[in-house]
All heavy atoms as a GROMACS GRO file, in nm:
protein
  635
    1MET      N    1   0.029   4.143   0.729
    1MET     CA    2   0.072   4.116   0.592
    1MET      C    3   0.167   3.996   0.586
    1MET      O    4   0.251   3.979   0.674
    1MET     CB    5   0.146   4.236   0.537
    1MET     CG    6   0.061   4.345   0.485
    1MET     SD    7   0.166   4.456   0.390
    1MET     CE    8   0.084   4.439   0.237
    2VAL      N    9   0.155   3.920   0.482
    2VAL     CA   10   0.239   3.802   0.464
    2VAL      C   11   0.386   3.839   0.458
    2VAL      O   12   0.470   3.769   0.514
    2VAL     CB   13   0.196   3.726   0.336
    2VAL    CG1   14   0.296   3.622   0.297
    2VAL    CG2   15   0.059   3.663   0.356
    3ILE      N   16   0.419   3.947   0.393
    3ILE     CA   17   0.559   3.985   0.377
    3ILE      C   18   0.626   4.013   0.511
    3ILE      O   19   0.748   4.009   0.522
    3ILE     CB   20   0.574   4.106   0.279
    3ILE    CG1   21   0.720   4.123   0.235
    3ILE    CG2   22   0.521   4.233   0.342
    3ILE    CD1   23   0.775   4.006   0.160
    4ASN      N   24   0.548   4.039   0.614
    4ASN     CA   25   0.605   4.062   0.746
    4ASN      C   26   0.641   3.933   0.818
    4ASN      O   27   0.708   3.937   0.921
    4ASN     CB   28   0.508   4.145   0.833
    4ASN     CG   29   0.498   4.286   0.782
    4ASN    OD1   30   0.591   4.343   0.727
    4ASN    ND2   31   0.381   4.345   0.799
    5LEU      N   32   0.597   3.819   0.765
    5LEU     CA   33   0.634   3.691   0.824
    5LEU      C   34   0.778   3.660   0.786
    5LEU      O   35   0.820   3.673   0.671
    5LEU     CB   36   0.542   3.580   0.774
    5LEU     CG   37   0.395   3.595   0.809
    5LEU    CD1   38   0.313   3.487   0.738
    5LEU    CD2   39   0.375   3.586   0.960
    6GLU      N   40   0.854   3.614   0.884
    6GLU     CA   41   0.996   3.588   0.863
    6GLU      C   42   1.023   3.493   0.747
    6GLU      O   43   1.114   3.515   0.666
    6GLU     CB   44   1.059   3.534   0.991
    6GLU     CG   45   1.207   3.513   0.980
    6GLU     CD   46   1.270   3.464   1.108
    6GLU    OE1   47   1.201   3.454   1.211
    6GLU    OE2   48   1.390   3.437   1.105
    7ALA      N   49   0.943   3.388   0.736
    7ALA     CA   50   0.965   3.291   0.628
    7ALA      C   51   0.952   3.357   0.491
    7ALA      O   52   1.033   3.330   0.401
    7ALA     CB   53   0.864   3.176   0.641
    8PHE      N   54   0.853   3.443   0.473
    8PHE     CA   55   0.836   3.510   0.344
    8PHE      C   56   0.948   3.611   0.319
    8PHE      O   57   0.995   3.624   0.206
    8PHE     CB   58   0.697   3.576   0.334
    8PHE     CG   59   0.592   3.479   0.291
    8PHE    CD1   60   0.520   3.407   0.385
    8PHE    CD2   61   0.565   3.456   0.158
    8PHE    CE1   62   0.423   3.316   0.346
    8PHE    CE2   63   0.469   3.365   0.118
    8PHE     CZ   64   0.398   3.294   0.213
    9ARG      N   65   0.991   3.680   0.422
    9ARG     CA   66   1.104   3.774   0.405
    9ARG      C   67   1.228   3.698   0.360
    9ARG      O   68   1.302   3.743   0.271
    9ARG     CB   69   1.131   3.851   0.534
    9ARG     CG   70   1.031   3.958   0.564
    9ARG     CD   71   1.080   4.057   0.670
    9ARG     NE   72   1.141   3.993   0.786
    9ARG     CZ   73   1.080   3.969   0.901
    9ARG    NH1   74   0.954   4.003   0.917
    9ARG    NH2   75   1.143   3.912   1.001
   10LYS      N   76   1.252   3.583   0.420
   10LYS     CA   77   1.369   3.503   0.384
   10LYS      C   78   1.356   3.448   0.241
   10LYS      O   79   1.455   3.443   0.168
   10LYS     CB   80   1.390   3.390   0.483
   10LYS     CG   81   1.442   3.438   0.617
   10LYS     CD   82   1.465   3.323   0.712
   10LYS     CE   83   1.523   3.372   0.843
   10LYS     NZ   84   1.550   3.262   0.936
   11LEU      N   85   1.236   3.407   0.203
   11LEU     CA   86   1.216   3.360   0.066
   11LEU      C   87   1.238   3.472  -0.034
   11LEU      O   88   1.298   3.450  -0.140
   11LEU     CB   89   1.076   3.301   0.049
   11LEU     CG   90   1.059   3.157   0.095
   11LEU    CD1   91   0.913   3.119   0.101
   11LEU    CD2   92   1.136   3.063   0.004
   12VAL      N   93   1.190   3.591  -0.003
   12VAL     CA   94   1.212   3.706  -0.091
   12VAL      C   95   1.362   3.731  -0.107
   12VAL      O   96   1.411   3.753  -0.218
   12VAL     CB   97   1.139   3.832  -0.038
   12VAL    CG1   98   1.186   3.958  -0.109
   12VAL    CG2   99   0.988   3.816  -0.054
   13GLU      N  100   1.436   3.724   0.003
   13GLU     CA  101   1.582   3.743  -0.004
   13GLU      C  102   1.646   3.634  -0.089
   13GLU      O  103   1.737   3.662  -0.167
   13GLU     CB  104   1.642   3.746   0.136
   13GLU     CG  105   1.622   3.877   0.206
   13GLU     CD  106   1.675   3.996   0.128
   13GLU    OE1  107   1.791   3.992   0.080
   13GLU    OE2  108   1.600   4.094   0.112
   14LEU      N  109   1.599   3.511  -0.074
   14LEU     CA  110   1.652   3.400  -0.153
   14LEU      C  111   1.630   3.425  -0.302
   14LEU      O  112   1.720   3.404  -0.384
   14LEU     CB  113   1.586   3.268  -0.110
   14LEU     CG  114   1.638   3.141  -0.173
   14LEU    CD1  115   1.783   3.116  -0.136
   14LEU    CD2  116   1.552   3.022  -0.128
   15VAL      N  117   1.512   3.472  -0.338
   15VAL     CA  118   1.482   3.501  -0.479
   15VAL      C  119   1.572   3.615  -0.527
   15VAL      O  120   1.629   3.608  -0.636
   15VAL     CB  121   1.334   3.537  -0.499
   15VAL    CG1  122   1.308   3.583  -0.642
   15VAL    CG2  123   1.244   3.419  -0.465
   16LYS      N  124   1.585   3.720  -0.448
   16LYS     CA  125   1.668   3.834  -0.487
   16LYS      C  126   1.813   3.794  -0.507
   16LYS      O  127   1.881   3.849  -0.594
   16LYS     CB  128   1.659   3.944  -0.381
   16LYS     CG  129   1.529   4.020  -0.382
   16LYS     CD  130   1.530   4.127  -0.276
   16LYS     CE  131   1.401   4.208  -0.275
   16LYS     NZ  132   1.401   4.310  -0.167
   17GLN      N  133   1.861   3.699  -0.428
   17GLN     CA  134   2.000   3.657  -0.439
   17GLN      C  135   2.024   3.553  -0.548
   17GLN      O  136   2.138   3.525  -0.583
   17GLN     CB  137   2.047   3.600  -0.305
   17GLN     CG  138   2.053   3.702  -0.195
   17GLN     CD  139   2.082   3.641  -0.060
   17GLN    OE1  140   2.106   3.520  -0.049
   17GLN    NE2  141   2.079   3.722   0.044
   18SER      N  142   1.916   3.499  -0.603
   18SER     CA  143   1.930   3.397  -0.706
   18SER      C  144   1.984   3.458  -0.835
   18SER      O  145   1.962   3.575  -0.864
   18SER     CB  146   1.797   3.327  -0.734
   18SER     OG  147   1.708   3.415  -0.796
   19GLU      N  148   2.053   3.377  -0.909
   19GLU     CA  149   2.117   3.422  -1.032
   19GLU      C  150   2.017   3.467  -1.138
   19GLU      O  151   2.039   3.565  -1.209
   19GLU     CB  152   2.203   3.307  -1.088
   19GLU     CG  153   2.294   3.348  -1.200
   19GLU     CD  154   2.386   3.234  -1.238
   19GLU    OE1  155   2.461   3.186  -1.152
   19GLU    OE2  156   2.380   3.192  -1.356
   20LYS      N  157   1.905   3.397  -1.148
   20LYS     CA  158   1.806   3.426  -1.252
   20LYS      C  159   1.688   3.508  -1.203
   20LYS      O  160   1.595   3.535  -1.280
   20LYS     CB  161   1.755   3.295  -1.312
   20LYS     CG  162   1.863   3.216  -1.382
   20LYS     CD  163   1.808   3.088  -1.440
   20LYS     CE  164   1.917   3.010  -1.510
   20LYS     NZ  165   1.866   2.886  -1.568
   21GLY      N  166   1.686   3.543  -1.075
   21GLY     CA  167   1.575   3.621  -1.023
   21GLY      C  168   1.451   3.538  -0.995
   21GLY      O  169   1.342   3.590  -0.980
   22ARG      N  170   1.470   3.407  -0.987
   22ARG     CA  171   1.360   3.317  -0.954
   22ARG      C  172   1.419   3.193  -0.888
   22ARG      O  173   1.537   3.161  -0.904
   22ARG     CB  174   1.279   3.280  -1.077
   22ARG     CG  175   1.353   3.201  -1.180
   22ARG     CD  176   1.264   3.166  -1.298
   22ARG     NE  177   1.334   3.083  -1.392
   22ARG     CZ  178   1.394   3.126  -1.502
   22ARG    NH1  179   1.392   3.256  -1.531
   22ARG    NH2  180   1.456   3.043  -1.582
   23ILE      N  181   1.333   3.124  -0.814
   23ILE     CA  182   1.375   2.999  -0.752
   23ILE      C  183   1.274   2.891  -0.788
   23ILE      O  184   1.158   2.918  -0.815
   23ILE     CB  185   1.389   3.012  -0.598
   23ILE    CG1  186   1.260   3.063  -0.533
   23ILE    CG2  187   1.507   3.102  -0.564
   23ILE    CD1  188   1.265   3.068  -0.381
   24THR      N  189   1.321   2.768  -0.789
   24THR     CA  190   1.237   2.656  -0.831
   24THR      C  191   1.162   2.595  -0.712
   24THR      O  192   1.191   2.626  -0.596
   24THR     CB  193   1.323   2.544  -0.895
   24THR    OG1  194   1.409   2.491  -0.794
   24THR    CG2  195   1.403   2.596  -1.013
   25LYS      N  196   1.070   2.509  -0.746
   25LYS     CA  197   0.996   2.436  -0.644
   25LYS      C  198   1.092   2.361  -0.552
   25LYS      O  199   1.078   2.362  -0.430
   25LYS     CB  200   0.899   2.338  -0.711
   25LYS     CG  201   0.818   2.255  -0.615
   25LYS     CD  202   0.722   2.165  -0.691
   25LYS     CE  203   0.636   2.083  -0.596
   25LYS     NZ  204   0.537   2.004  -0.670
   26ASP      N  205   1.193   2.297  -0.610
   26ASP     CA  206   1.291   2.224  -0.530
   26ASP      C  207   1.367   2.317  -0.435
   26ASP      O  208   1.395   2.281  -0.321
   26ASP     CB  209   1.390   2.149  -0.619
   26ASP     CG  210   1.326   2.032  -0.691
   26ASP    OD1  211   1.222   1.981  -0.644
   26ASP    OD2  212   1.379   1.991  -0.796
   27ASP      N  213   1.399   2.439  -0.482
   27ASP     CA  214   1.466   2.537  -0.397
   27ASP      C  215   1.379   2.573  -0.277
   27ASP      O  216   1.428   2.583  -0.164
   27ASP     CB  217   1.498   2.666  -0.474
   27ASP     CG  218   1.598   2.647  -0.585
   27ASP    OD1  219   1.684   2.557  -0.575
   27ASP    OD2  220   1.591   2.724  -0.683
   28VAL      N  221   1.250   2.592  -0.302
   28VAL     CA  222   1.156   2.629  -0.195
   28VAL      C  223   1.143   2.515  -0.096
   28VAL      O  224   1.149   2.536   0.026
   28VAL     CB  225   1.019   2.670  -0.251
   28VAL    CG1  226   0.919   2.694  -0.139
   28VAL    CG2  227   1.031   2.794  -0.338
   29ILE      N  228   1.128   2.392  -0.145
   29ILE     CA  229   1.114   2.276  -0.057
   29ILE      C  230   1.239   2.260   0.028
   29ILE      O  231   1.231   2.234   0.149
   29ILE     CB  232   1.081   2.150  -0.138
   29ILE    CG1  233   0.939   2.162  -0.194
   29ILE    CG2  234   1.097   2.024  -0.055
   29ILE    CD1  235   0.902   2.055  -0.294
   30GLN      N  236   1.355   2.277  -0.032
   30GLN     CA  237   1.480   2.267   0.043
   30GLN      C  238   1.489   2.378   0.148
   30GLN      O  239   1.529   2.354   0.261
   30GLN     CB  240   1.600   2.275  -0.051
   30GLN     CG  241   1.732   2.261   0.020
   30GLN     CD  242   1.850   2.262  -0.074
   30GLN    OE1  243   1.837   2.296  -0.191
   30GLN    NE2  244   1.965   2.226  -0.024
   31PHE      N  245   1.450   2.499   0.111
   31PHE     CA  246   1.449   2.612   0.203
   31PHE      C  247   1.359   2.583   0.323
   31PHE      O  248   1.398   2.603   0.438
   31PHE     CB  249   1.403   2.739   0.132
   31PHE     CG  250   1.381   2.855   0.222
   31PHE    CD1  251   1.486   2.938   0.258
   31PHE    CD2  252   1.255   2.882   0.274
   31PHE    CE1  253   1.466   3.045   0.343
   31PHE    CE2  254   1.233   2.989   0.358
   31PHE     CZ  255   1.340   3.070   0.393
   32VAL      N  256   1.238   2.535   0.296
   32VAL     CA  257   1.142   2.504   0.403
   32VAL      C  258   1.200   2.397   0.496
   32VAL      O  259   1.193   2.408   0.618
   32VAL     CB  260   1.007   2.460   0.343
   32VAL    CG1  261   0.917   2.399   0.449
   32VAL    CG2  262   0.939   2.577   0.275
   33SER      N  263   1.260   2.296   0.437
   33SER     CA  264   1.319   2.188   0.516
   33SER      C  265   1.436   2.237   0.600
   33SER      O  266   1.447   2.205   0.718
   33SER     CB  267   1.364   2.077   0.422
   33SER     OG  268   1.429   1.975   0.493
   34ASN      N  269   1.524   2.316   0.541
   34ASN     CA  270   1.644   2.366   0.611
   34ASN      C  271   1.612   2.464   0.723
   34ASN      O  272   1.688   2.476   0.818
   34ASN     CB  273   1.741   2.431   0.513
   34ASN     CG  274   1.806   2.332   0.422
   34ASN    OD1  275   1.804   2.211   0.445
   34ASN    ND2  276   1.864   2.382   0.315
   35HIS      N  277   1.501   2.536   0.709
   35HIS     CA  278   1.466   2.639   0.807
   35HIS      C  279   1.355   2.593   0.902
   35HIS      O  280   1.302   2.672   0.979
   35HIS     CB  281   1.426   2.768   0.736
   35HIS     CG  282   1.542   2.836   0.672
   35HIS    ND1  283   1.585   2.803   0.546
   35HIS    CD2  284   1.626   2.931   0.718
   35HIS    CE1  285   1.691   2.877   0.516
   35HIS    NE2  286   1.717   2.955   0.619
   36ASP      N  287   1.322   2.464   0.896
   36ASP     CA  288   1.222   2.406   0.987
   36ASP      C  289   1.093   2.488   0.989
   36ASP      O  290   1.040   2.522   1.095
   36ASP     CB  291   1.281   2.395   1.128
   36ASP     CG  292   1.202   2.298   1.215
   36ASP    OD1  293   1.141   2.205   1.158
   36ASP    OD2  294   1.200   2.317   1.337
   37ILE      N  295   1.044   2.520   0.870
   37ILE     CA  296   0.921   2.598   0.855
   37ILE      C  297   0.804   2.502   0.839
   37ILE      O  298   0.811   2.407   0.761
   37ILE     CB  299   0.931   2.692   0.734
   37ILE    CG1  300   1.041   2.795   0.758
   37ILE    CG2  301   0.798   2.760   0.706
   37ILE    CD1  302   1.078   2.874   0.637
   38THR      N  303   0.699   2.527   0.912
   38THR     CA  304   0.580   2.445   0.902
   38THR      C  305   0.464   2.532   0.857
   38THR      O  306   0.440   2.638   0.913
   38THR     CB  307   0.545   2.381   1.038
   38THR    OG1  308   0.657   2.306   1.083
   38THR    CG2  309   0.425   2.289   1.025
   39THR      N  310   0.394   2.488   0.755
   39THR     CA  311   0.277   2.560   0.706
   39THR      C  312   0.152   2.489   0.759
   39THR      O  313   0.160   2.375   0.805
   39THR     CB  314   0.274   2.562   0.552
   39THR    OG1  315   0.256   2.430   0.505
   39THR    CG2  316   0.401   2.624   0.495
   40PRO      N  317   0.037   2.552   0.749
   40PRO     CA  318  -0.085   2.487   0.795
   40PRO      C  319  -0.115   2.355   0.724
   40PRO      O  320  -0.186   2.272   0.776
   40PRO     CB  321  -0.195   2.590   0.764
   40PRO     CG  322  -0.124   2.720   0.766
   40PRO     CD  323   0.014   2.690   0.711
   41ASN      N  324  -0.059   2.334   0.607
   41ASN     CA  325  -0.081   2.210   0.531
   41ASN      C  326   0.033   2.112   0.546
   41ASN      O  327   0.055   2.029   0.459
   41ASN     CB  328  -0.100   2.242   0.382
   41ASN     CG  329  -0.227   2.317   0.357
   41ASN    OD1  330  -0.320   2.312   0.434
   41ASN    ND2  331  -0.231   2.389   0.247
   42ALA      N  332   0.107   2.120   0.654
   42ALA     CA  333   0.226   2.037   0.671
   42ALA      C  334   0.198   1.888   0.663
   42ALA      O  335   0.285   1.810   0.629
   42ALA     CB  336   0.293   2.069   0.804
   43ASN      N  337   0.076   1.846   0.691
   43ASN     CA  338   0.042   1.704   0.686
   43ASN      C  339   0.041   1.649   0.544
   43ASN      O  340   0.049   1.530   0.525
   43ASN     CB  341  -0.095   1.680   0.751
   43ASN     CG  342  -0.095   1.714   0.897
   43ASN    OD1  343   0.010   1.717   0.960
   43ASN    ND2  344  -0.212   1.742   0.951
   44GLY      N  345   0.030   1.737   0.446
   44GLY     CA  346   0.020   1.693   0.308
   44GLY      C  347   0.152   1.671   0.240
   44GLY      O  348   0.156   1.627   0.126
   45GLY      N  349   0.262   1.703   0.302
   45GLY     CA  350   0.392   1.681   0.243
   45GLY      C  351   0.448   1.805   0.175
   45GLY      O  352   0.391   1.913   0.180
   46ASP      N  353   0.561   1.786   0.109
   46ASP     CA  354   0.635   1.896   0.049
   46ASP      C  355   0.556   1.972  -0.057
   46ASP      O  356   0.560   2.093  -0.062
   46ASP     CB  357   0.766   1.845  -0.015
   46ASP     CG  358   0.865   1.796   0.089
   46ASP    OD1  359   0.853   1.835   0.207
   46ASP    OD2  360   0.953   1.718   0.051
   47SER      N  361   0.484   1.900  -0.141
   47SER     CA  362   0.408   1.968  -0.247
   47SER      C  363   0.299   2.057  -0.190
   47SER      O  364   0.275   2.166  -0.240
   47SER     CB  365   0.346   1.867  -0.342
   47SER     OG  366   0.445   1.811  -0.424
   48ASP      N  367   0.233   2.011  -0.085
   48ASP     CA  368   0.130   2.094  -0.022
   48ASP      C  369   0.190   2.218   0.042
   48ASP      O  370   0.132   2.326   0.036
   48ASP     CB  371   0.049   2.015   0.080
   48ASP     CG  372  -0.054   1.923   0.016
   48ASP    OD1  373  -0.076   1.937  -0.106
   48ASP    OD2  374  -0.109   1.839   0.087
   49GLU      N  375   0.306   2.203   0.105
   49GLU     CA  376   0.373   2.319   0.164
   49GLU      C  377   0.410   2.419   0.055
   49GLU      O  378   0.391   2.539   0.069
   49GLU     CB  379   0.496   2.277   0.244
   49GLU     CG  380   0.459   2.212   0.375
   49GLU     CD  381   0.579   2.187   0.464
   49GLU    OE1  382   0.692   2.184   0.413
   49GLU    OE2  383   0.556   2.170   0.584
   50PHE      N  384   0.465   2.368  -0.055
   50PHE     CA  385   0.501   2.455  -0.166
   50PHE      C  386   0.378   2.527  -0.220
   50PHE      O  387   0.380   2.649  -0.241
   50PHE     CB  388   0.568   2.375  -0.278
   50PHE     CG  389   0.595   2.455  -0.400
   50PHE    CD1  390   0.701   2.544  -0.404
   50PHE    CD2  391   0.515   2.443  -0.512
   50PHE    CE1  392   0.726   2.620  -0.517
   50PHE    CE2  393   0.539   2.518  -0.626
   50PHE     CZ  394   0.645   2.606  -0.628
   51ASN      N  395   0.270   2.453  -0.242
   51ASN     CA  396   0.147   2.514  -0.294
   51ASN      C  397   0.093   2.620  -0.199
   51ASN      O  398   0.044   2.725  -0.244
   51ASN     CB  399   0.041   2.406  -0.319
   51ASN     CG  400   0.079   2.315  -0.432
   51ASN    OD1  401   0.157   2.349  -0.519
   51ASN    ND2  402   0.026   2.194  -0.430
   52TRP      N  403   0.102   2.596  -0.069
   52TRP     CA  404   0.055   2.693   0.030
   52TRP      C  405   0.138   2.821   0.021
   52TRP      O  406   0.084   2.932   0.019
   52TRP     CB  407   0.064   2.633   0.171
   52TRP     CG  408   0.008   2.722   0.277
   52TRP    CD1  409  -0.122   2.726   0.319
   52TRP    CD2  410   0.078   2.821   0.352
   52TRP    NE1  411  -0.135   2.821   0.418
   52TRP    CE2  412  -0.015   2.882   0.439
   52TRP    CE3  413   0.210   2.866   0.355
   52TRP    CZ2  414   0.020   2.983   0.528
   52TRP    CZ3  415   0.245   2.966   0.443
   52TRP    CH2  416   0.150   3.023   0.529
   53ILE      N  417   0.269   2.807   0.013
   53ILE     CA  418   0.358   2.923   0.004
   53ILE      C  419   0.330   3.001  -0.124
   53ILE      O  420   0.320   3.124  -0.123
   53ILE     CB  421   0.506   2.880   0.012
   53ILE    CG1  422   0.537   2.836   0.155
   53ILE    CG2  423   0.599   2.992  -0.033
   53ILE    CD1  424   0.670   2.767   0.171
   54VAL      N  425   0.317   2.931  -0.235
   54VAL     CA  426   0.289   2.998  -0.363
   54VAL      C  427   0.156   3.071  -0.356
   54VAL      O  428   0.146   3.188  -0.395
   54VAL     CB  429   0.291   2.897  -0.480
   54VAL    CG1  430   0.231   2.958  -0.606
   54VAL    CG2  431   0.432   2.848  -0.506
   55GLU      N  432   0.053   3.003  -0.307
   55GLU     CA  433  -0.080   3.065  -0.303
   55GLU      C  434  -0.082   3.189  -0.215
   55GLU      O  435  -0.134   3.293  -0.255
   55GLU     CB  436  -0.185   2.964  -0.257
   55GLU     CG  437  -0.326   3.015  -0.266
   55GLU     CD  438  -0.367   3.053  -0.408
   55GLU    OE1  439  -0.317   2.993  -0.505
   55GLU    OE2  440  -0.448   3.146  -0.424
   56TRP      N  441  -0.027   3.179  -0.096
   56TRP     CA  442  -0.026   3.296  -0.007
   56TRP      C  443   0.062   3.407  -0.063
   56TRP      O  444   0.030   3.525  -0.052
   56TRP     CB  445   0.017   3.256   0.134
   56TRP     CG  446  -0.099   3.203   0.211
   56TRP    CD1  447  -0.141   3.074   0.217
   56TRP    CD2  448  -0.190   3.280   0.289
   56TRP    NE1  449  -0.253   3.066   0.296
   56TRP    CE2  450  -0.285   3.190   0.342
   56TRP    CE3  451  -0.201   3.415   0.321
   56TRP    CZ2  452  -0.389   3.231   0.424
   56TRP    CZ3  453  -0.304   3.455   0.403
   56TRP    CH2  454  -0.397   3.364   0.453
   57GLY      N  455   0.174   3.370  -0.124
   57GLY     CA  456   0.261   3.470  -0.185
   57GLY      C  457   0.194   3.541  -0.301
   57GLY      O  458   0.209   3.661  -0.319
   58ARG      N  459   0.117   3.468  -0.379
   58ARG     CA  460   0.043   3.528  -0.491
   58ARG      C  461  -0.072   3.615  -0.440
   58ARG      O  462  -0.094   3.726  -0.491
   58ARG     CB  463  -0.010   3.420  -0.585
   58ARG     CG  464   0.102   3.352  -0.661
   58ARG     CD  465   0.052   3.236  -0.741
   58ARG     NE  466  -0.030   3.282  -0.852
   58ARG     CZ  467  -0.102   3.205  -0.929
   58ARG    NH1  468  -0.104   3.074  -0.907
   58ARG    NH2  469  -0.172   3.253  -1.027
   59GLN      N  470  -0.146   3.566  -0.342
   59GLN     CA  471  -0.258   3.643  -0.289
   59GLN      C  472  -0.211   3.774  -0.225
   59GLN      O  473  -0.280   3.875  -0.232
   59GLN     CB  474  -0.336   3.560  -0.184
   59GLN     CG  475  -0.412   3.444  -0.242
   59GLN     CD  476  -0.523   3.487  -0.337
   59GLN    OE1  477  -0.590   3.586  -0.315
   59GLN    NE2  478  -0.539   3.412  -0.444
   60ALA      N  479  -0.093   3.770  -0.165
   60ALA     CA  480  -0.038   3.890  -0.102
   60ALA      C  481   0.035   3.980  -0.202
   60ALA      O  482   0.092   4.083  -0.164
   60ALA     CB  483   0.058   3.850   0.010
   61LEU      N  484   0.033   3.940  -0.329
   61LEU     CA  485   0.099   4.015  -0.437
   61LEU      C  486   0.250   4.027  -0.415
   61LEU      O  487   0.311   4.125  -0.451
   61LEU     CB  488   0.035   4.154  -0.453
   61LEU     CG  489  -0.116   4.155  -0.475
   61LEU    CD1  490  -0.168   4.298  -0.481
   61LEU    CD2  491  -0.153   4.078  -0.600
   62VAL      N  492   0.308   3.921  -0.358
   62VAL     CA  493   0.452   3.917  -0.335
   62VAL      C  494   0.522   3.838  -0.445
   62VAL      O  495   0.625   3.878  -0.496
   62VAL     CB  496   0.485   3.856  -0.196
   62VAL    CG1  497   0.635   3.840  -0.177
   62VAL    CG2  498   0.425   3.939  -0.085
   63PHE      N  499   0.465   3.722  -0.482
   63PHE     CA  500   0.528   3.632  -0.577
   63PHE      C  501   0.447   3.617  -0.705
   63PHE      O  502   0.325   3.626  -0.704
   63PHE     CB  503   0.542   3.490  -0.518
   63PHE     CG  504   0.632   3.480  -0.400
   63PHE    CD1  505   0.594   3.407  -0.289
   63PHE    CD2  506   0.757   3.540  -0.398
   63PHE    CE1  507   0.677   3.394  -0.180
   63PHE    CE2  508   0.840   3.529  -0.289
   63PHE     CZ  509   0.800   3.455  -0.179
   64ASN      N  510   0.519   3.591  -0.812
   64ASN     CA  511   0.462   3.540  -0.936
   64ASN      C  512   0.500   3.393  -0.943
   64ASN      O  513   0.608   3.355  -0.896
   64ASN     CB  514   0.521   3.611  -1.059
   64ASN     CG  515   0.469   3.750  -1.075
   64ASN    OD1  516   0.353   3.779  -1.048
   64ASN    ND2  517   0.556   3.839  -1.117
   65TYR      N  518   0.415   3.312  -1.001
   65TYR     CA  519   0.443   3.170  -1.015
   65TYR      C  520   0.435   3.130  -1.161
   65TYR      O  521   0.339   3.162  -1.229
   65TYR     CB  522   0.344   3.088  -0.932
   65TYR     CG  523   0.363   2.939  -0.949
   65TYR    CD1  524   0.481   2.878  -0.908
   65TYR    CD2  525   0.265   2.859  -1.007
   65TYR    CE1  526   0.501   2.742  -0.924
   65TYR    CE2  527   0.283   2.723  -1.023
   65TYR     CZ  528   0.401   2.665  -0.981
   65TYR     OH  529   0.421   2.531  -0.997
   66ASP      N  530   0.538   3.063  -1.208
   66ASP     CA  531   0.541   3.010  -1.344
   66ASP      C  532   0.521   2.859  -1.336
   66ASP      O  533   0.612   2.786  -1.294
   66ASP     CB  534   0.676   3.044  -1.409
   66ASP     CG  535   0.686   2.995  -1.552
   66ASP    OD1  536   0.619   2.897  -1.590
   66ASP    OD2  537   0.764   3.057  -1.628
   67ALA      N  538   0.402   2.813  -1.372
   67ALA     CA  539   0.369   2.671  -1.361
   67ALA      C  540   0.451   2.585  -1.457
   67ALA      O  541   0.483   2.470  -1.425
   67ALA     CB  542   0.221   2.649  -1.386
   68ASN      N  543   0.488   2.639  -1.572
   68ASN     CA  544   0.568   2.562  -1.667
   68ASN      C  545   0.707   2.532  -1.612
   68ASN      O  546   0.761   2.424  -1.633
   68ASN     CB  547   0.580   2.635  -1.800
   68ASN     CG  548   0.447   2.644  -1.872
   68ASN    OD1  549   0.364   2.556  -1.861
   68ASN    ND2  550   0.426   2.752  -1.945
   69GLU      N  551   0.765   2.630  -1.547
   69GLU     CA  552   0.900   2.616  -1.492
   69GLU      C  553   0.898   2.572  -1.345
   69GLU      O  554   1.004   2.543  -1.289
   69GLU     CB  555   0.975   2.749  -1.502
   69GLU     CG  556   0.982   2.806  -1.640
   69GLU     CD  557   1.118   2.791  -1.702
   69GLU    OE1  558   1.216   2.774  -1.628
   69GLU    OE2  559   1.124   2.797  -1.824
   70GLU      N  560   0.779   2.572  -1.285
   70GLU     CA  561   0.764   2.547  -1.141
   70GLU      C  562   0.861   2.635  -1.062
   70GLU      O  563   0.942   2.587  -0.984
   70GLU     CB  564   0.785   2.399  -1.106
   70GLU     CG  565   0.671   2.310  -1.150
   70GLU     CD  566   0.677   2.172  -1.087
   70GLU    OE1  567   0.787   2.112  -1.083
   70GLU    OE2  568   0.572   2.126  -1.042
   71SER      N  569   0.850   2.765  -1.087
   71SER     CA  570   0.939   2.859  -1.019
   71SER      C  571   0.861   2.982  -0.973
   71SER      O  572   0.755   3.014  -1.027
   71SER     CB  573   1.052   2.902  -1.112
   71SER     OG  574   1.002   2.975  -1.222
   72ILE      N  575   0.917   3.048  -0.872
   72ILE     CA  576   0.857   3.172  -0.824
   72ILE      C  577   0.957   3.284  -0.840
   72ILE      O  578   1.078   3.265  -0.836
   72ILE     CB  579   0.807   3.164  -0.678
   72ILE    CG1  580   0.922   3.135  -0.582
   72ILE    CG2  581   0.698   3.061  -0.663
   72ILE    CD1  582   0.882   3.143  -0.436
   73SER      N  583   0.904   3.403  -0.860
   73SER     CA  584   0.984   3.524  -0.871
   73SER      C  585   0.912   3.633  -0.793
   73SER      O  586   0.796   3.618  -0.755
   73SER     CB  587   1.003   3.564  -1.018
   73SER     OG  588   0.877   3.585  -1.080
   74ILE      N  589   0.982   3.742  -0.772
   74ILE     CA  590   0.923   3.855  -0.701
   74ILE      C  591   0.832   3.930  -0.798
   74ILE      O  592   0.868   3.955  -0.912
   74ILE     CB  593   1.032   3.952  -0.650
   74ILE    CG1  594   1.133   3.880  -0.563
   74ILE    CG2  595   0.970   4.071  -0.578
   74ILE    CD1  596   1.078   3.827  -0.435
   75ARG      N  597   0.716   3.963  -0.750
   75ARG     CA  598   0.622   4.040  -0.834
   75ARG      C  599   0.674   4.182  -0.848
   75ARG      O  600   0.710   4.246  -0.749
   75ARG     CB  601   0.485   4.041  -0.771
   75ARG     CG  602   0.387   4.116  -0.858
   75ARG     CD  603   0.248   4.097  -0.815
   75ARG     NE  604   0.166   4.168  -0.913
   75ARG     CZ  605   0.044   4.203  -0.893
   75ARG    NH1  606  -0.016   4.172  -0.781
   75ARG    NH2  607  -0.023   4.268  -0.986
   76SER      N  608   0.680   4.230  -0.968
   76SER     CA  609   0.724   4.368  -0.990
   76SER      C  610   0.604   4.458  -1.006
   76SER      O  611   0.502   4.420  -1.063
   76SER     CB  612   0.814   4.376  -1.114
   76SER     OG  613   0.743   4.335  -1.229
   77PHE      N  614   0.617   4.575  -0.952
   77PHE     CA  615   0.509   4.674  -0.962
   77PHE      C  616   0.553   4.780  -1.061
   77PHE      O  617   0.660   4.837  -1.050
   77PHE     CB  618   0.481   4.737  -0.826
   77PHE     CG  619   0.427   4.639  -0.728
   77PHE    CD1  620   0.510   4.572  -0.640
   77PHE    CD2  621   0.292   4.610  -0.726
   77PHE    CE1  622   0.461   4.480  -0.549
   77PHE    CE2  623   0.240   4.517  -0.636
   77PHE     CZ  624   0.326   4.452  -0.548
   78ARG      N  625   0.466   4.807  -1.158
   78ARG     CA  626   0.500   4.906  -1.261
   78ARG      C  627   0.404   5.018  -1.258
   78ARG      O  628   0.295   5.016  -1.229
   78ARG     CB  629   0.500   4.842  -1.398
   78ARG     CG  630   0.606   4.737  -1.405
   78ARG     CD  631   0.604   4.672  -1.539
   78ARG     NE  632   0.702   4.564  -1.534
   78ARG     CZ  633   0.728   4.487  -1.634
   78ARG    NH1  634   0.667   4.503  -1.747
   78ARG    NH2  635   0.815   4.392  -1.625
   0.00000   0.00000   0.00000
């Protein structure tokens, strides 16, 4: 499962600790850079890494993505 990957666990914690319950694209890019995380699309630059994280997070039902705000939040289960 994706949530068992350390990078995703840390991103979930970052979202949980955020003031608004979501983090922006810039926050994710900075996080990836600061934690020396490499995704399979690392050759494409920061936007490709962000898109990879968002897509895998959405497919794993971990993240919601708001394209208007370019932010991710934790998916809530009701």
